[in-house]
C-alpha positions in Angstrom: -0.1 0.1 0.1 1.3 3.2 -1.1 -0.2 6.4 0.4 0.7 10.4 0.6 -0.5 13.6 2.3 0.1 16.0 -0.8 1.1 19.9 -0.2 0.7 22.4 -2.4 -1.0 20.4 -5.4 -3.6 21.9 -7.1 -5.9 21.1 -9.8 -6.5 24.3 -11.7 -8.8 22.9 -14.3 -10.6 19.8 -15.8 -12.7 19.4 -19.0 -14.0 15.9 -20.8 -14.7 15.5 -24.7 -17.6 13.4 -25.8 -18.9 12.0 -29.0 -23.0 11.6 -29.8 -25.2 10.0 -27.3 -26.9 6.6 -28.6 -29.2 5.4 -26.2 -29.9 2.1 -24.9 -33.3 1.6 -27.1 -31.6 2.2 -30.2 -29.0 -0.3 -29.0 -31.5 -2.8 -28.2 -33.3 -2.3 -31.2 -30.3 -3.2 -33.4 -29.6 -6.4 -31.5 -26.6 -4.7 -29.7 -27.5 -6.1 -26.7 -30.7 -7.8 -24.8 -33.3 -5.7 -23.4 -33.0 -7.5 -19.8 -29.6 -6.4 -19.5 -30.6 -2.6 -19.8 -32.9 -3.6 -16.8 -30.5 -4.3 -14.5 -28.1 -1.9 -15.7 -30.2 1.0 -16.0 -27.8 2.7 -18.7 -29.7 5.3 -20.5 -26.7 5.7 -23.4 -23.4 5.7 -23.9 -20.9 8.3 -25.7 -19.9 7.2 -29.4 -17.3 9.1 -31.1 -17.6 8.4 -35.0 -15.2 10.7 -36.4 -12.5 11.6 -34.2 -10.0 9.1 -32.5 -9.0 8.5 -29.0 -6.0 10.9 -29.1 -7.8 13.4 -30.8 -10.5 13.3 -28.0 -7.5 13.6 -25.9 -6.6 16.7 -27.7 -9.5 18.5 -27.7 -10.3 17.8 -23.9 -6.6 18.8 -23.2 -6.9 22.4 -25.0 -10.2 23.4 -23.2 -8.7 22.4 -19.8 -5.5 24.6 -20.5 -7.7 27.7 -21.5 -9.5 27.0 -18.5 -6.3 26.9 -16.6 -5.6 30.6 -17.8 -1.9 29.2 -18.0 0.5 29.5 -20.8 1.5 26.3 -22.5 5.0 26.7 -22.1 4.5 26.3 -18.8 3.5 22.8 -19.1 6.6 20.4 -18.5 4.5 17.3 -18.0 2.2 15.4 -20.0 0.7 11.8 -19.2 -1.4 10.6 -21.3 -3.5 7.3 -20.0 -5.8 5.1 -22.0 -7.1 1.6 -22.1 -8.0 0.7 -25.7 -6.8 0.9 -29.1 -5.3 4.5 -29.9 -5.8 4.5 -33.7 -2.7 3.3 -35.1 0.0 0.7 -34.1 3.7 1.2 -33.1 3.3 4.9 -32.5 3.5 7.2 -29.3 0.3 8.6 -28.5 1.8 11.0 -25.9 4.1 12.6 -28.3 1.1 13.2 -30.5 -0.6 15.3 -27.8 2.2 16.9 -26.3 2.7 18.2 -30.2 -0.9 19.3 -30.5 -1.2 20.7 -27.4 1.7 21.9 -25.6 3.5 22.6 -28.8 7.3 22.8 -27.1 9.7 19.9 -26.3 10.5 21.4 -22.8 8.2 18.5 -21.5 8.3 15.6 -20.4 5.3 13.1 -21.9 4.5 9.3 -21.5 1.8 6.9 -22.0 0.7 5.1 -18.4 -1.4 2.5 -19.3 -2.9 0.6 -16.5 -6.5 0.1 -18.0 -9.5 1.9 -16.1 -7.0 3.1 -13.4 -4.7 4.6 -15.6 -6.3 8.6 -15.1 -5.8 8.4 -11.6 -2.6 6.9 -12.1 -1.3 9.6 -13.9 -2.8 11.9 -11.4 -0.8 10.7 -8.7 2.2 10.3 -10.7 1.7 14.2 -12.1 1.5 14.7 -8.1 4.8 13.1 -7.2 7.0 14.9 -10.1 5.6 17.9 -9.5 6.7 18.0 -6.0 10.3 16.4 -6.5 10.9 18.6 -9.5 9.5 21.9 -9.0 10.7 23.2 -11.9 8.2 21.1 -13.9 5.8 24.0 -13.7 2.2 22.7 -15.0 0.8 19.0 -15.5 -1.1 18.1 -18.0 -2.8 14.6 -17.2 -4.9 13.4 -20.4 -7.2 10.3 -21.3 -8.6 9.2 -24.3 -10.5 5.8 -25.4 -12.7 4.7 -28.4 -14.4 1.5 -28.1 -15.4 0.7 -31.6 -16.9 -1.9 -32.9 -16.4 -4.5 -34.3 -13.1 -5.5 -32.4 -14.7 -3.8 -29.4 -18.5 -4.4 -28.7 -19.1 -1.5 -26.4 -22.5 -2.8 -25.2 -22.1 -6.4 -24.8 -18.1 -7.2 -24.0 -18.9 -6.9 -20.6 -22.0 -7.3 -18.3 -23.2 -4.6 -16.0 -21.6 -1.8 -17.3 -21.5 -0.3 -20.8 -18.1 1.9 -22.6 -18.2 5.5 -23.8 -15.8 7.2 -25.9 -14.4 10.4 -24.6 -11.3 12.5 -24.2 -10.7 13.8 -20.5 -7.7 16.2 -19.2 -6.9 17.8 -15.9 -4.4 20.6 -15.2 -2.4 20.5 -12.1 0.3 22.9 -10.6 1.8 24.2 -7.4 -0.1 27.4 -8.0 -3.4 28.0 -5.8 -6.4 26.5 -7.6 -9.9 25.8 -7.4 -9.0 22.4 -5.9 -6.3 21.3 -3.4 -5.1 17.7 -3.6 -5.2 16.2 0.0 -4.0 12.8 -0.8 -3.7 9.8 -2.4 -3.3 6.1 -1.9 -2.8 3.1 -3.9 -3.3 -0.7 -3.7 -2.8 -3.9 -5.9 -3.5 -7.7 -6.2 -1.9 -8.9 -9.1 -3.4 -12.5 -8.5 -6.7 -11.3 -10.3 -4.9 -10.0 -13.6 -6.3 -13.2 -15.0 -10.0 -12.0 -14.8 -9.5 -10.0 -17.9 -7.0 -12.4 -19.9 -8.9 -15.2 -19.1 -7.5 -18.7 -20.8 -7.1 -17.0 -24.2 -3.2 -17.7 -25.7 -0.6 -15.0 -25.9 -0.6 -13.7 -29.8 2.1 -12.6 -32.1 0.6 -9.5 -33.1 -2.8 -7.5 -33.0 -5.8 -8.3 -35.2 -5.3 -12.0 -34.5 -8.3 -12.6 -32.4 -12.1 -11.6 -32.7 -14.3 -9.3 -31.1 -13.1 -8.5 -27.4 -15.2 -11.1 -25.4 -14.6 -10.0 -21.3 -17.1 -12.4 -20.3 -15.5 -15.1 -21.8 -12.4 -14.0 -20.1 -14.0 -14.4 -16.5 -15.6 -17.4 -17.4 -11.9 -18.9 -18.0 -10.5 -17.4 -15.1 -12.7 -18.2 -12.5 -13.1 -22.6 -13.9 -11.5 -24.1 -10.6 -11.7 -21.1 -8.4 -14.2 -19.6 -6.0 -16.3 -16.8 -7.4 -16.4 -15.5 -3.6 -12.8 -15.8 -3.3 -12.5 -13.2 -5.9 -15.3 -10.9 -5.6 -13.8 -10.8 -1.7 -10.5 -9.7 -2.9 -11.7 -7.5 -5.1 -13.7 -5.8 -2.2 -11.1 -5.8 0.1 -8.7 -3.9 -2.3 -11.0 -0.8 -3.1 -11.9 -0.8 0.6 -8.5 -0.8 1.5 -7.4 1.8 -0.8 -10.3 4.3 0.3 -9.7 3.8 3.9 -5.8 4.6 3.8 -6.5 7.8 1.7 -9.3 9.0 4.0 -6.8 8.4 7.0 -4.1 10.5 5.5 -6.4 13.3 4.5 -8.2 13.1 7.9 -11.9 12.7 6.8 -14.3 10.0 6.6 -16.3 9.2 3.6 -20.0 10.2 4.6 -18.6 13.5 5.2 -17.5 14.1 1.2 -19.4 16.5 -0.6 -19.2 13.7 -4.0 -18.0 10.7 -4.1 -16.3 9.8 -7.7 -16.7 5.9 -8.3 -16.2 4.3 -12.0 -19.0 5.1 -14.4 -20.5 1.5 -14.1 -24.3 0.6 -14.8 -26.4 1.0 -11.4 -26.6 -2.8 -10.9 -22.6 -3.3 -11.1 -21.9 -0.4 -9.1 -24.2 -0.7 -6.2 -22.7 -4.2 -6.2 -18.8 -3.5 -6.9 -18.7 0.2 -5.4 -21.7 1.9 -3.4 -22.1 -1.2 -1.1 -18.9 -1.8 0.3 -18.2 1.7 0.8 -21.5 2.4 2.6 -22.3 5.3 0.2 -25.7 6.2 -1.4 -26.1 7.1 -5.4 -26.9 10.6 -4.7 -23.3 11.5 -3.6 -22.2 9.8 -7.1 -22.3 11.3 -10.5 -24.9 8.2 -11.1 -26.6 10.5 -14.0 -23.5 11.1 -15.4 -22.2 7.8 -15.2 -25.8 6.5 -16.8 -24.9 8.9 -19.6 -21.9 8.5 -21.0 -20.7 5.0 -19.7 -17.7 3.7 -18.7 -15.1 6.1 -20.0 -11.6 3.9 -19.9 -9.6 5.6 -17.9 -11.3 8.7 -17.7 -14.4 8.3 -15.4 -12.8 10.8 -12.4 -11.5 13.4 -14.8 -14.6 13.5 -16.4 -16.4 13.6 -13.0 -14.2 16.0 -11.6 -15.1 18.3 -14.9 -18.9 18.5 -14.3 -18.5 19.2 -10.7 -16.6 22.4 -11.7 -18.6 23.1 -14.4 -21.6 22.8 -12.3 -20.1 24.9 -9.6 -21.9 22.8 -6.9 -18.8 22.5 -4.3 -18.5 25.0 -1.7 -15.5 26.1 -0.1 -14.1 23.4 1.9 -16.3 20.6 0.1 -14.0 17.5 0.0 -14.0 15.3 -3.0 -13.1 11.4 -3.0 -12.4 9.9 -6.2 -11.9 6.3 -6.5 -10.1 4.7 -9.6 -10.4 0.5 -10.2 -8.4 -0.8 -12.9 -8.2 -4.3 -14.6 -4.7 -5.9 -13.0 -6.1 -5.0 -10.2 -5.3 -1.5 -9.0 -6.5 0.8 -7.2 -6.0 4.8 -6.9 -8.1 7.2 -4.5 -7.7 10.9 -3.6 -9.0 13.2 -1.7 -9.4 16.9 -2.7 -11.1 20.1 -1.1 -12.6 22.8 -2.8 -10.3 25.9 -2.3 
């Protein structure tokens, strides 16, 4: 377990860029999933990008976030790009593309981070560490971008209980006081659960050799000969451990949080995997946004922060808990306070 209480790290701005909304009714009518799945998940729609790639969505969000921060691009000394899925090309540096399109100079360290759906939160923690260790970094830009396009990725049916949405997100961090102060973070992992997203499939020599992604089949492969109860218990313990450690570092209680941003799962899965174990109600989360845009890969938490700042619903001193969960399995949590 790694946990840190931070000093003088601020979120200056946040932004999210979406595609067009595809409704669940349209998805059912097109045979993309059974109607019964919608009854359980209550997913109303998902964001679908038909013209822009994942990196292009990230670039659009980053430009908006940088403009909102009021900081010149010249001050950005770090860019971390996180993602889960295909970035539009093989054998290519996505982070360098975002750097060139948004920052436009070379006095900036840029790299891609892949920790699946926890990528955005891990990138946030890594950015805070570099800003602290190397004060001359200036500002940090954390971006995410994912586009879950068919036929390789059946966004409505590749997994159970959630649907995947396309989006780019961005956060600007610096050591100059801003709208949100980062109080604490904590990370934890359970690598013995990595097989949930690998199953019993063979390793392949290159991309494009497999058919459409089927996470349900992979999970069934992993669970053969294993107790579902043990897997569920390990998953729950990992998340709760990370949350409790983060809250202890922040000196707060989960019921004192003005908002808790959990992964954008469907209603039933969110209740089973997040809300129930944490003892919170949907009203304190961003459930409405989640059920509208879908699970955004690495970008749920940044998109949630963007919505909170856009709505101006936080008062000075209000605290927000962000909970990241990624295949592998890994968790990163953060507590932020409205300045």
